[in-house]
C-alpha positions as MATLAB code, in Angstrom:
seq = 'XXXXXXXXXXXXXXXXXXXXXXXXXXXXXXXXXXXXXXXXXXXXXXXXXXXXXXXXXXXXXXXXXXXXXXXXXXXXXXXXXXXXXXXXXXXXXXXXXXXXXXXXXXXXXXXXXXXXXXXXXXXXXXXXXXXXXXXXXXXXXXXXXXXXXXXXXXXXXXXXXXXXXXXXXXXXXXXXXXXXXXXXXXXXXXXXXXXXXXXXXXXXXXXXXXXXXXXXXXXXXXXXXXXXXXXXXXXXXXXXXXXXXXXXXXXXXXXXXXXXXXXXXXXX';
ca = [
     -16.907   -0.975  -29.800;
     -16.591   -0.211  -33.491;
     -17.636   -2.415  -36.370;
     -16.086   -2.066  -39.832;
     -18.195    1.004  -40.586;
     -17.535    2.055  -36.325;
     -11.151   10.933  -19.045;
     -10.284    8.113  -17.186;
     -12.138   10.244  -14.586;
     -14.146    7.659  -12.665;
     -12.506    6.531   -9.499;
     -11.289    2.972   -9.384;
     -11.837    3.199   -5.656;
     -15.542    3.878   -6.220;
     -15.728    0.913   -8.536;
     -13.965   -1.335   -6.078;
     -16.256   -0.300   -3.257;
     -19.372   -0.823   -5.328;
     -18.448   -4.165   -6.892;
     -17.099   -6.723   -4.453;
     -18.277   -9.881   -6.185;
     -17.603  -10.799   -9.807;
     -18.609  -13.656  -12.082;
     -15.920  -16.232  -12.610;
     -15.898  -18.619  -15.530;
     -14.182  -21.895  -14.922;
     -11.967  -22.901  -17.885;
     -11.563  -26.513  -18.887;
     -14.897  -28.301  -18.675;
     -16.723  -24.950  -18.602;
     -19.744  -26.417  -16.899;
     -20.509  -23.736  -14.341;
     -19.880  -20.220  -13.153;
     -19.179  -19.128   -9.629;
     -18.800  -15.932   -7.661;
     -15.532  -15.077   -6.005;
     -14.450  -12.588   -3.402;
     -12.222  -10.128   -5.262;
     -10.955   -8.638   -2.040;
      -8.557  -11.565   -2.005;
      -6.861  -11.763   -5.429;
      -5.279  -15.110   -4.548;
      -8.724  -16.730   -4.696;
      -9.335  -15.650   -8.297;
      -8.677  -18.163  -11.053;
      -9.986  -16.694  -14.359;
     -12.831  -16.830  -17.091;
     -11.473  -16.775  -23.504;
      -7.772  -16.990  -27.622;
      -5.900  -16.134  -30.831;
      -3.549  -14.290  -36.574;
      -1.578  -16.756  -38.215;
      -0.682  -15.103  -41.474;
       2.498  -14.438  -43.374;
       1.219  -10.893  -43.888;
       1.377  -10.235  -40.159;
       4.477   -9.646  -38.019;
       5.827  -12.473  -35.931;
       3.859  -13.037  -32.757;
       5.603  -12.535  -29.422;
       6.823  -15.773  -27.906;
       5.524  -15.035  -24.438;
       2.469  -13.184  -23.185;
       3.021   -9.980  -21.231;
       2.550  -10.488  -17.504;
      -0.886   -9.717  -16.116;
      -1.567   -6.751  -13.837;
      -0.908   -7.699  -10.216;
      -4.102   -6.287   -8.768;
      -7.719   -7.345   -8.417;
      -8.951   -4.354  -10.417;
      -7.309   -2.287  -13.130;
      -7.950   -0.073  -16.161;
      -8.244   -1.427  -19.718;
      -8.837    0.250  -23.086;
     -10.276   -1.476  -26.154;
      -9.095   -0.496  -29.608;
      -9.334   -1.179  -33.328;
      -7.958    0.393  -36.494;
     -10.335    3.304  -35.845;
      -8.058    4.365  -32.964;
      -4.749    6.135  -33.488;
      -2.097    5.338  -30.883;
       0.499    8.114  -31.032;
       2.492    7.204  -27.925;
       2.348    3.711  -26.441;
       4.466    4.689  -23.440;
       1.959    7.390  -22.494;
      -0.927    4.997  -23.048;
       0.634    2.601  -20.575;
       0.539    5.267  -17.852;
      -3.267    5.299  -18.063;
      -4.102    1.651  -18.814;
      -2.821   -1.636  -17.442;
      -3.962   -3.621  -20.478;
      -5.944   -3.498  -23.700;
      -8.330   -5.436  -25.877;
      -7.722   -5.387  -29.628;
     -10.330   -6.054  -32.276;
      -9.126   -9.054  -34.250;
     -11.949  -10.068  -36.571;
     -15.497   -9.410  -37.726;
     -17.885  -11.763  -39.464;
     -16.426  -14.767  -41.255;
     -13.621  -13.126  -43.257;
     -12.629   -9.676  -41.983;
      -9.363   -9.099  -40.083;
      -8.676   -5.710  -38.532;
      -5.771   -4.224  -40.517;
      -4.051   -2.989  -37.346;
      -4.212   -6.311  -35.523;
      -0.588   -7.228  -36.226;
       1.004   -3.795  -35.786;
      -0.938   -2.899  -32.641;
      -0.424   -6.297  -31.026;
       3.308   -6.050  -31.684;
       3.459   -2.474  -30.354;
       1.522   -3.418  -27.212;
       3.933   -6.261  -26.491;
       6.941   -3.975  -26.928;
       5.353   -1.454  -24.558;
       4.743   -4.159  -21.965;
       0.946   -3.963  -22.194;
      -0.931   -7.245  -21.732;
      -3.545   -7.863  -24.407;
      -6.736   -9.719  -25.226;
      -8.672  -10.002  -28.486;
     -12.314   -9.611  -29.454;
     -14.487  -10.626  -32.417;
     -17.317   -8.430  -33.699;
     -20.174  -10.875  -34.148;
     -22.846  -10.893  -36.843;
     -25.568  -13.308  -35.687;
     -27.517  -15.434  -38.126;
     -30.371  -17.901  -38.134;
     -27.851  -20.299  -39.704;
     -25.801  -21.763  -36.854;
     -23.111  -22.805  -39.325;
     -22.426  -19.145  -40.017;
     -21.711  -18.635  -36.310;
     -19.417  -21.665  -36.444;
     -17.545  -20.185  -39.421;
     -17.085  -16.918  -37.530;
     -15.704  -18.756  -34.507;
     -13.311  -20.688  -36.750;
     -12.183  -17.436  -38.349;
     -11.575  -15.795  -34.969;
      -9.651  -18.755  -33.618;
      -7.504  -19.245  -36.727;
      -6.699  -15.518  -36.773;
      -5.566  -15.149  -33.176;
      -4.165  -18.568  -32.308;
      -0.558  -17.640  -33.192;
      -0.466  -14.736  -30.757;
       0.502  -14.717  -27.124;
      -2.078  -12.976  -24.964;
      -2.990  -12.468  -21.339;
      -6.762  -11.900  -21.218;
      -9.650  -14.123  -22.202;
     -10.863  -13.491  -25.765;
     -14.318  -11.973  -26.162;
     -17.284  -12.035  -28.514;
     -18.706   -8.561  -29.135;
     -22.495   -8.854  -29.469;
     -24.145   -5.608  -30.554;
     -26.246   -6.691  -33.536;
     -29.502   -8.632  -33.358;
     -29.807   -8.878  -37.167;
     -33.610   -9.095  -36.849;
     -33.412  -12.296  -34.814;
     -35.615  -13.123  -31.858;
     -33.910  -13.311  -28.456;
     -34.054  -17.118  -28.638;
     -32.545  -17.232  -32.128;
     -29.848  -14.716  -31.178;
     -28.949  -16.763  -28.111;
     -28.702  -19.906  -30.254;
     -26.336  -18.096  -32.615;
     -24.117  -16.787  -29.798;
     -23.964  -20.217  -28.166;
     -23.050  -21.852  -31.493;
     -20.118  -19.429  -31.814;
     -18.992  -19.930  -28.229;
     -19.219  -23.717  -28.303;
     -17.200  -23.887  -31.518;
     -14.538  -21.594  -30.104;
     -14.390  -23.647  -26.902;
     -14.019  -26.831  -28.930;
     -11.134  -25.375  -30.936;
      -9.288  -23.584  -28.145;
     -10.255  -25.425  -24.958;
     -11.029  -22.050  -23.400;
     -14.070  -19.979  -22.594;
     -15.034  -16.508  -23.789;
     -16.228  -13.219  -22.403;
     -19.438  -11.808  -23.872;
     -19.433   -8.066  -24.546;
     -22.734   -6.219  -24.861;
     -24.550   -3.225  -23.450;
     -26.728   -3.620  -20.384;
     -29.842   -2.663  -22.371;
     -28.987   -5.128  -25.136;
     -28.488   -7.899  -22.586;
     -31.814   -7.127  -20.940;
     -33.637   -7.224  -24.281;
     -31.930  -10.117  -26.080;
     -29.552  -12.081  -23.847;
     -31.500  -13.270  -20.820;
     -31.188  -17.015  -21.336;
     -29.510  -18.592  -18.254;
     -27.336  -20.689  -20.601;
     -25.297  -17.547  -21.285;
     -24.447  -16.874  -17.653;
     -21.548  -19.355  -17.655;
     -19.620  -16.811  -19.733;
     -18.088  -13.760  -18.093;
     -19.953  -10.552  -18.906;
     -18.119   -7.521  -20.262;
     -20.855   -4.936  -19.952;
     -21.136   -1.495  -21.547;
     -23.100    1.059  -19.540;
     -22.303    4.770  -19.677;
     -25.254    6.060  -17.675;
     -24.638    5.878  -13.988;
     -23.197    3.837  -11.145;
     -21.701    0.374  -11.374;
     -24.133   -1.821  -13.341;
     -25.506   -4.817  -11.478;
     -27.905   -7.235  -13.147;
     -27.904   -7.365  -16.959;
     -29.821   -9.975  -18.925;
     -28.697  -13.452  -17.864;
     -26.002  -12.081  -15.552;
     -26.128  -10.957  -11.941;
     -22.717   -9.300  -12.158;
     -19.854   -8.673  -14.575;
     -16.111   -9.175  -14.971;
     -15.434   -5.933  -16.838;
     -17.347   -2.657  -17.207;
     -16.935   -0.367  -20.206;
     -17.988    2.869  -18.548;
     -17.264    5.360  -21.335;
     -16.591    5.629  -25.059;
     -15.060    9.102  -24.785;
     -12.107    8.668  -22.452;
      -9.228   11.105  -22.861;
      -6.145    8.878  -22.784;
      -2.547   10.168  -22.839;
      -0.848    9.298  -26.122;
      -4.143    8.872  -27.984;
      -5.544   11.838  -29.932;
      -9.075   10.455  -30.320;
     -11.621    9.648  -27.569;
     -11.475    5.990  -26.561;
     -13.469    3.218  -24.959;
     -12.305    2.673  -21.373;
     -13.067   -0.141  -18.973;
     -12.827   -1.042  -15.311;
     -11.550   -4.631  -15.336;
     -11.259   -7.305  -12.664;
      -8.719  -10.093  -12.360;
     -11.445  -12.437  -13.646;
     -10.471  -11.524  -17.221;
      -6.934  -12.895  -16.769;
      -6.143  -16.300  -18.228;
      -4.890  -18.965  -15.807;
      -1.123  -19.011  -15.501;
      -0.704  -15.316  -16.152;
];
């Protein structure tokens, strides 16, 4: 992922064979996580929500339908990425995640245009927030408020996510407290859960508290086979397996992800 200053060659069949069980986050009361058998998509419910600004184009009135498979390809983008041909992009990806916000005030300048273009191309979308942790829990709360207020006017198909790549000189315990403060505030505002994005190594070093495992893990790991355990998690709902994918319609290398149906919001 890219902060402000930041070939789909792997076989989906290999991924499917290697990862038969995924973490599921139960929306609503959000009191537990469970594993589900992804060989039967009908048994999957789902694990996260949404800019309201006169400067942004009108939001679509209805979310784009979710992919009708247990596993599919997703790309994640921000204003750092140039999308030259959305129709070509759709041939390589079944959905995308768009950076919405960072910190307590920043909004990605391409949030509105890219969200609108994705909807017109028929690509389902989710949003993520680039998180700056702090020893002040109220700062995490302000970031969650900013994320929610920015994306709440948009229709979307995938659970929103918090992108955790910075430790900001915090201890693992203090970082966990900050992440949980963000997530709990977002849950209170939206009534929905979140995915947590981080690298496997970052999770192992900083995010091992079992309290985090109720949130679906979106794991980044570019160095080998399907990642298994990472920090507090025994499995994941989405795997970012490269940051240098060659995607049709996109001139620059991109982040690419193997996703499971666990990222899809209920009712989609």
